[in-house]
C-alpha positions as CSV (number, residue, x, y, z in Angstrom):
1,M,-52.8,3.6,-24.3
2,G,-52.9,1.8,-21.0
3,E,-50.6,2.6,-18.0
4,W,-47.0,1.6,-18.6
5,N,-45.4,-0.8,-16.2
6,R,-41.7,-1.0,-15.4
7,Y,-41.1,-3.7,-18.0
8,T,-42.7,-1.9,-20.9
9,A,-41.0,1.4,-19.8
10,Q,-37.6,-0.3,-19.7
11,T,-38.2,-1.9,-23.1
12,K,-39.0,1.5,-24.6
13,I,-35.9,3.0,-23.0
14,E,-33.7,0.3,-24.6
15,E,-35.4,1.0,-27.9
16,L,-34.7,4.8,-27.6
17,S,-31.1,4.1,-26.6
18,E,-30.5,2.9,-30.1
19,L,-31.4,6.4,-31.3
20,C,-28.8,7.8,-28.9
21,R,-26.1,5.4,-30.4
22,A,-27.0,6.5,-33.9
23,N,-27.2,10.3,-33.3
24,Y,-24.5,11.0,-30.7
25,R,-21.5,9.5,-32.6
26,I,-18.9,11.9,-34.0
27,D,-16.4,10.7,-36.7
28,P,-13.1,10.4,-34.9
29,E,-11.3,11.8,-38.0
30,L,-13.0,15.2,-37.4
31,Y,-11.0,15.6,-34.2
32,S,-7.8,15.6,-36.2
33,K,-9.3,17.7,-39.0
34,Y,-10.2,20.5,-36.6
35,D,-7.2,20.0,-34.3
36,V,-9.4,19.3,-31.3
37,K,-7.4,18.1,-28.3
38,R,-9.5,15.2,-27.0
39,G,-9.4,15.0,-23.2
40,L,-7.6,18.4,-23.3
41,R,-4.4,16.5,-24.2
42,D,-2.4,16.7,-27.4
43,I,-1.3,13.7,-29.4
44,N,1.7,13.2,-27.1
45,G,-0.4,13.2,-24.0
46,K,0.6,16.6,-22.8
47,G,-2.2,18.6,-21.2
48,V,-3.6,21.8,-22.8
49,C,-2.7,24.7,-20.5
50,A,-6.1,26.0,-19.1
51,G,-4.9,28.1,-16.2
52,L,-2.2,29.1,-13.8
53,T,-1.6,27.8,-10.3
54,N,0.6,28.4,-7.2
55,I,-0.6,25.3,-5.4
56,S,1.4,22.4,-6.9
57,Q,3.6,21.5,-9.8
58,I,4.0,18.2,-11.7
59,I,7.2,17.8,-13.7
60,P,7.5,14.7,-15.9
61,G,11.3,15.1,-16.4
62,T,13.9,17.9,-16.9
63,E,13.8,21.1,-18.7
64,E,16.4,21.7,-21.5
65,N,16.2,24.8,-23.7
66,G,12.5,25.3,-22.8
67,E,11.6,21.7,-23.7
68,T,10.7,18.9,-21.3
69,K,12.8,15.8,-21.5
70,L,11.4,12.6,-20.2
71,G,13.0,11.5,-16.9
72,E,12.4,11.1,-13.2
73,G,9.1,12.6,-12.2
74,Q,8.9,15.4,-9.7
75,L,6.0,16.7,-7.6
76,L,6.1,20.0,-5.6
77,F,3.5,21.3,-3.1
78,R,3.7,25.1,-3.0
79,G,7.3,24.9,-4.4
80,Y,8.5,22.2,-2.0
81,H,9.5,18.8,-3.3
82,I,7.3,16.1,-2.0
83,E,10.4,14.0,-0.9
84,D,11.6,16.9,1.2
85,L,8.2,17.4,2.9
86,V,8.0,13.7,3.7
87,N,11.5,13.4,4.9
88,G,10.9,16.3,7.2
89,F,8.0,14.9,9.2
90,I,9.3,11.3,9.0
91,N,12.7,12.3,10.4
92,D,10.9,14.3,13.2
93,N,8.8,11.1,14.0
94,R,5.5,13.0,13.6
95,F,2.4,12.9,11.4
96,G,2.4,15.1,8.3
97,Y,-1.1,15.4,6.9
98,E,-2.1,18.4,9.0
99,E,1.1,20.2,8.1
100,T,0.4,19.4,4.5
101,V,-3.1,20.8,4.7
102,Y,-1.7,24.0,6.2
103,L,0.9,24.3,3.4
104,L,-1.7,23.8,0.7
105,L,-4.2,26.2,2.1
106,F,-1.9,29.0,3.1
107,G,1.1,28.7,0.9
108,K,3.8,28.4,3.6
109,L,5.1,25.8,6.0
110,P,3.9,26.5,9.6
111,N,6.2,26.9,12.5
112,Q,5.5,24.8,15.6
113,Q,3.0,27.2,17.2
114,E,1.1,27.7,13.9
115,L,0.9,24.0,13.3
116,S,-0.2,23.4,16.9
117,D,-2.9,26.0,16.6
118,F,-4.1,24.8,13.2
119,S,-4.2,21.2,14.3
120,A,-6.3,22.2,17.4
121,L,-8.6,24.1,15.0
122,M,-9.1,21.0,12.8
123,R,-9.8,18.9,15.9
124,S,-12.4,21.3,17.1
125,L,-14.3,21.0,13.8
126,R,-14.3,17.2,13.5
127,T,-17.7,16.7,15.3
128,L,-20.6,16.4,12.9
129,P,-23.8,18.4,13.6
130,P,-26.2,16.9,16.2
131,S,-28.3,14.0,14.8
132,F,-26.5,14.3,11.5
133,T,-25.2,10.7,11.6
134,R,-28.6,9.4,12.4
135,D,-30.7,11.6,10.1
136,V,-28.4,11.6,7.0
137,I,-25.7,8.9,7.1
138,M,-27.7,6.1,8.7
139,K,-30.7,6.6,6.5
140,S,-30.7,5.1,3.0
141,P,-27.1,3.8,3.2
142,S,-25.4,3.3,-0.1
143,E,-23.1,0.4,-1.1
144,D,-20.8,3.1,-2.6
145,M,-19.2,5.3,0.0
146,M,-18.4,8.0,-2.5
147,N,-22.2,8.5,-3.0
148,T,-22.5,8.6,0.8
149,L,-19.9,11.3,1.0
150,A,-21.5,13.4,-1.8
151,K,-25.0,13.0,-0.2
152,S,-23.6,14.0,3.2
153,V,-21.7,17.0,1.8
154,L,-24.8,18.3,0.1
155,A,-26.8,17.8,3.3
156,L,-24.3,19.8,5.3
157,Y,-25.4,22.8,3.3
158,S,-28.6,22.8,5.2
159,Y,-26.7,22.8,8.6
160,D,-24.6,25.8,7.6
161,H,-25.7,29.2,8.9
162,N,-24.2,31.0,5.9
163,P,-23.9,28.4,3.1
164,N,-23.9,30.7,0.0
165,D,-21.4,33.3,1.0
166,T,-18.2,33.0,-1.2
167,A,-16.2,35.5,0.8
168,I,-12.8,33.9,1.5
169,A,-13.1,33.8,5.2
170,N,-16.4,31.9,5.0
171,V,-15.2,29.5,2.3
172,L,-12.0,28.8,4.3
173,R,-14.2,28.0,7.4
174,Q,-16.3,25.6,5.2
175,C,-13.3,24.0,3.7
176,I,-11.4,23.4,7.0
177,Q,-14.6,22.0,8.5
178,L,-15.1,19.6,5.6
179,I,-11.5,18.5,5.7
180,A,-11.9,17.7,9.4
181,Q,-15.3,15.9,9.0
182,F,-14.6,13.8,5.9
183,P,-12.9,10.9,7.9
184,S,-16.0,10.5,10.1
185,I,-18.4,10.7,7.2
186,A,-16.5,8.1,5.2
187,V,-16.2,5.7,8.2
188,Y,-19.8,6.1,9.5
189,G,-21.1,5.6,5.9
190,Y,-19.2,2.3,5.7
191,Q,-20.4,1.2,9.2
192,A,-24.0,1.9,8.1
193,Y,-23.5,0.0,4.9
194,R,-22.0,-3.1,6.6
195,Y,-24.8,-3.0,9.2
196,Y,-27.9,-2.5,7.0
197,K,-26.6,-4.2,3.8
198,N,-24.3,-7.0,5.2
199,D,-26.0,-7.7,8.5
200,Q,-22.9,-7.1,10.5
201,S,-22.4,-5.5,13.9
202,L,-22.8,-1.7,14.1
203,F,-20.4,0.4,16.1
204,L,-19.8,4.1,15.9
205,H,-16.7,5.6,17.6
206,Q,-16.5,9.4,18.2
207,P,-13.3,11.1,16.8
208,D,-10.6,11.5,19.5
209,P,-9.4,15.1,19.7
210,N,-5.9,13.9,20.8
211,L,-5.3,11.9,17.6
212,S,-4.2,12.8,14.1
213,A,-6.4,12.4,11.1
214,A,-4.9,9.1,10.1
215,E,-5.0,7.7,13.7
216,N,-8.6,8.8,14.0
217,L,-9.6,7.1,10.8
218,L,-8.1,3.7,11.9
219,S,-9.5,4.1,15.4
220,M,-13.1,4.9,14.2
221,L,-13.0,2.1,11.7
222,R,-11.9,-0.8,14.0
223,S,-14.2,-2.2,16.6
224,D,-11.4,-2.4,19.2
225,Q,-10.0,1.0,18.1
226,K,-6.5,-0.5,18.1
227,Y,-3.7,0.2,15.5
228,T,0.1,0.2,15.4
229,Q,2.1,3.4,15.0
230,L,3.5,2.0,11.7
231,E,0.0,1.5,10.4
232,A,-1.0,5.1,11.3
233,K,2.2,6.6,9.9
234,I,1.9,4.8,6.6
235,L,-1.8,5.8,6.3
236,D,-0.7,9.4,7.1
237,L,1.9,9.2,4.4
238,A,-0.6,7.9,1.9
239,M,-2.9,10.8,2.8
240,V,-0.1,13.3,2.2
241,L,0.8,11.8,-1.2
242,H,-2.9,11.9,-2.3
243,A,-3.6,15.4,-0.9
244,E,-2.9,17.3,-4.1
245,H,-1.7,16.7,-7.6
246,G,-1.9,19.8,-9.8
247,G,-4.9,21.7,-11.1
248,G,-5.3,19.7,-14.2
249,N,-6.4,16.4,-12.7
250,N,-10.1,15.7,-13.4
251,S,-11.4,16.4,-9.9
252,S,-9.3,19.5,-9.2
253,F,-10.2,20.9,-12.7
254,T,-13.9,20.2,-11.8
255,V,-13.4,22.3,-8.7
256,H,-12.1,25.2,-10.8
257,V,-14.9,24.9,-13.3
258,V,-17.7,24.7,-10.8
259,S,-16.2,27.4,-8.5
260,S,-15.9,29.7,-11.5
261,S,-19.7,29.7,-11.7
262,G,-19.9,31.3,-8.2
263,T,-21.7,28.4,-6.6
264,D,-21.4,27.3,-3.0
265,T,-18.6,25.2,-1.4
266,Y,-20.8,22.2,-0.8
267,S,-22.0,21.9,-4.4
268,T,-18.4,22.3,-5.5
269,M,-17.1,19.5,-3.3
270,A,-20.0,17.2,-4.3
271,A,-19.0,17.7,-8.0
272,A,-15.4,16.9,-7.2
273,L,-16.5,13.7,-5.4
274,G,-18.5,12.7,-8.5
275,S,-15.3,13.1,-10.6
276,L,-13.1,11.2,-8.3
277,K,-15.5,8.3,-8.0
278,G,-14.8,7.4,-11.7
279,P,-12.6,4.4,-12.3
280,K,-10.5,6.4,-14.6
281,H,-9.6,8.7,-11.7
282,G,-9.9,7.8,-8.1
283,G,-11.1,4.2,-8.5
284,A,-7.9,2.9,-10.0
285,N,-6.3,1.5,-6.8
286,I,-9.3,-0.9,-6.4
287,K,-8.6,-2.1,-9.9
288,V,-5.0,-2.8,-9.0
289,V,-5.9,-4.9,-6.0
290,Q,-8.6,-6.8,-7.9
291,M,-6.2,-7.5,-10.8
292,F,-3.6,-8.9,-8.3
293,D,-6.3,-11.0,-6.7
294,D,-7.0,-12.5,-10.1
295,M,-3.3,-12.9,-10.8
296,K,-2.7,-14.8,-7.6
297,E,-5.5,-17.2,-8.5
298,R,-4.2,-17.9,-12.0
299,V,-0.5,-17.8,-11.5
300,N,0.7,-21.0,-9.8
301,D,4.2,-19.9,-8.8
302,W,4.4,-16.2,-7.8
303,K,8.2,-16.4,-8.0
304,D,8.2,-17.6,-11.6
305,E,9.0,-14.6,-13.8
306,E,8.0,-16.3,-17.0
307,E,4.6,-17.3,-15.7
308,V,4.0,-13.8,-14.3
309,A,5.1,-12.3,-17.6
310,R,2.6,-14.6,-19.5
311,Y,-0.2,-13.4,-17.3
312,L,0.8,-9.7,-17.9
313,R,0.8,-10.3,-21.7
314,R,-2.7,-11.9,-21.4
315,L,-3.9,-8.7,-19.6
316,L,-2.6,-6.6,-22.6
317,H,-4.3,-9.0,-25.0
318,K,-7.6,-8.7,-23.2
319,D,-7.5,-12.4,-22.2
320,A,-7.4,-12.0,-18.4
321,F,-9.1,-10.2,-15.5
322,D,-11.6,-7.6,-16.9
323,H,-10.5,-7.9,-20.5
324,A,-9.8,-4.2,-20.7
325,G,-6.3,-4.7,-22.1
326,L,-4.7,-2.8,-19.2
327,I,-2.1,-3.5,-16.5
328,Y,-3.7,-1.4,-13.7
329,G,-1.3,0.8,-11.7
330,M,1.2,1.1,-14.6
331,G,1.4,4.3,-16.6
332,H,0.4,7.9,-15.9
333,A,-0.8,10.8,-18.0
334,V,2.2,13.0,-17.0
335,Y,4.9,10.8,-15.5
336,S,7.0,8.6,-17.7
337,K,10.1,7.2,-16.0
338,S,8.9,7.5,-12.4
339,D,6.0,8.7,-10.3
340,P,7.6,10.4,-7.2
341,R,4.6,9.4,-5.1
342,A,5.1,5.7,-5.9
343,N,8.9,6.1,-5.2
344,V,8.2,7.6,-1.7
345,L,5.5,5.0,-0.8
346,R,7.5,2.0,-2.0
347,G,10.0,1.9,0.8
348,F,7.4,2.2,3.5
349,V,5.2,-0.5,1.9
350,E,8.1,-2.9,2.4
351,Q,8.2,-2.0,6.1
352,L,4.5,-2.6,6.4
353,A,4.8,-5.9,4.5
354,D,7.4,-7.0,7.1
355,E,5.1,-6.2,10.0
356,K,2.1,-7.9,8.4
357,Q,4.1,-10.9,7.1
358,C,3.2,-10.2,3.5
359,H,6.6,-10.7,2.0
360,E,5.5,-12.9,-0.9
361,E,2.7,-10.5,-1.9
362,Y,5.1,-7.5,-1.8
363,A,7.7,-9.5,-3.9
364,L,5.0,-10.2,-6.5
365,Y,4.1,-6.5,-6.7
366,A,7.8,-5.6,-7.1
367,M,8.2,-8.2,-9.8
368,V,5.3,-6.8,-11.8
369,E,6.6,-3.3,-11.4
370,R,9.8,-4.4,-12.9
371,L,8.4,-6.6,-15.7
372,A,5.4,-4.6,-16.8
373,P,7.2,-1.6,-18.4
374,Q,9.3,-3.9,-20.6
375,I,6.3,-6.0,-21.6
376,I,4.1,-3.0,-22.4
377,A,6.9,-1.5,-24.5
378,E,7.1,-4.8,-26.5
379,E,3.4,-5.2,-26.9
380,R,2.3,-1.6,-27.5
381,K,3.4,1.5,-29.4
382,I,4.0,4.1,-26.7
383,Y,5.1,7.7,-27.0
384,K,6.7,7.8,-23.6
385,G,8.0,5.5,-20.9
386,V,5.7,3.6,-18.5
387,C,6.1,3.5,-14.7
388,A,4.2,2.4,-11.7
389,N,1.9,5.1,-10.4
390,V,0.9,5.8,-6.8
391,D,-2.2,3.6,-7.2
392,F,0.0,0.6,-7.8
393,Y,1.2,0.5,-4.2
394,S,-1.6,2.4,-2.4
395,G,-4.1,-0.4,-2.9
396,L,-1.6,-2.9,-1.4
397,V,-1.1,-0.5,1.6
398,Y,-4.9,-0.3,2.2
399,R,-5.2,-4.1,1.9
400,M,-2.4,-4.7,4.4
401,L,-4.1,-2.2,6.7
402,N,-7.3,-4.3,6.5
403,L,-9.2,-1.5,5.0
404,P,-12.4,-2.6,3.2
405,N,-12.4,-2.1,-0.6
406,E,-15.4,0.2,-0.2
407,L,-13.2,2.8,1.5
408,F,-10.3,2.8,-1.0
409,T,-11.6,5.7,-3.1
410,P,-13.2,7.5,-0.1
411,I,-9.8,7.6,1.6
412,F,-8.5,9.2,-1.6
413,A,-11.2,11.8,-1.2
414,V,-10.5,12.3,2.5
415,S,-6.9,13.2,1.5
416,R,-7.6,15.2,-1.7
417,I,-10.2,17.5,-0.3
418,A,-7.2,19.5,1.0
419,G,-6.1,20.2,-2.5
420,W,-9.6,20.8,-3.7
421,S,-10.0,23.4,-1.0
422,A,-6.9,25.2,-2.1
423,H,-8.0,25.1,-5.7
424,R,-11.4,26.5,-4.9
425,M,-9.9,29.5,-3.0
426,E,-7.4,30.0,-5.8
427,E,-10.2,30.2,-8.4
428,L,-12.3,32.5,-6.3
429,L,-9.4,34.8,-5.6
430,G,-7.6,34.7,-8.9
431,A,-10.2,34.4,-11.6
432,S,-13.1,36.6,-12.7
433,K,-14.5,34.7,-15.6
434,I,-16.7,31.6,-15.7
435,I,-14.8,28.7,-17.4
436,R,-16.5,28.1,-20.7
437,P,-14.4,26.3,-23.4
438,A,-15.7,26.1,-27.0
439,Y,-17.1,23.0,-28.8
440,R,-17.2,23.1,-32.6
441,A,-20.6,21.9,-34.0
442,V,-20.2,19.4,-36.8
443,K,-23.8,18.4,-37.4
444,D,-25.2,19.2,-40.8
445,W,-28.2,21.6,-40.9
446,E,-31.6,20.0,-41.4
447,T,-34.8,21.3,-42.9
448,Y,-37.6,21.4,-40.5
449,Q,-40.6,19.2,-41.3
450,P,-44.1,19.6,-39.7
451,I,-45.0,16.6,-37.5
452,S,-47.6,15.5,-40.0
453,A,-44.9,15.1,-42.7
454,R,-42.4,13.2,-40.7
């Protein structure tokens, strides 16, 4: 046989893929027969308990006689309600992300001196290794910044003088350094992409040691480094709300699974980034914005509730946008009546809409938030209520901040690495077994045939 070219190889691969379709399928009825919780969730959507955590708690409603009743959702970081944490730093007119990182990592709220010292520590670790931006980020730029983050995290392993040590002091050093460096990696990755792929101007600003994480992100991203205090504070708020969300979300659970094998911090965080990249997890806010872009093109009067409702029904009937049958930003695996993160963000979104003169767009979002649960209830059989989740408004926030779509999910990662770091240390300190759930084999046994008889 002659040498295969790319065309013949691809043709063969497509042919072989049919074998995959034929031999990987499992009868859906077998999941019910063997009581397998697909997605580690029961028929009502409740997650299978796979571990214990001190880091955060998600409550879909209220507890009565040991049973959870659907109601207003609650989110607690280290036992503190998210609303109380946000009100604390907002009322003090200060940024909250660094304080939230401290709380998640160490399990207590810092006093003024502890927060000042920790913030100074994070600022001292923001700078990337010498030549790292040139040798790693600027070479082979990707159109997907999540891949750039993952590549860069794995490359940082080679710059670490002690990368494999899983002693807590060493892991803590690695985690704090990654938390501090993630904003620079994300922004520089985007700048490389827009320069090499889009033929736009290249500018790289050094992080400013006098600025918060949110301020630095905006400063490094913009050519003139200018931003308003409201812009920085709302981005800071979004980072706090995305910093952690229980050990059962896909990326945090990935951190537990990978950490339980005893691997290094860089491999663990790269695995978490791969999880968050998925559109069913961290990529949802982009889908919300793209859905609204399509809606604004196809709905003539944004104030006409009947016309907006018709579009929403078309979404559910797979007749609009991406034909997936979903209203993106509506619904959550745990929350039913309300997502506390969306509740907190909503009021500040309105303030930003005033500053940016985006009143009509905000009013459209508010209308969809009000109409969608009712329409979903009419069109679908649902086992619990449907509410706007945090992705519903975070995409609008990023759009009003003039953040490029390519950075929507990376900013999620820039925020969530705080929670990932806490979950990694919790796994290393509190568990002694590798996580290895069981899968039941349902394939019939076959009789082996020699190759000459097949």
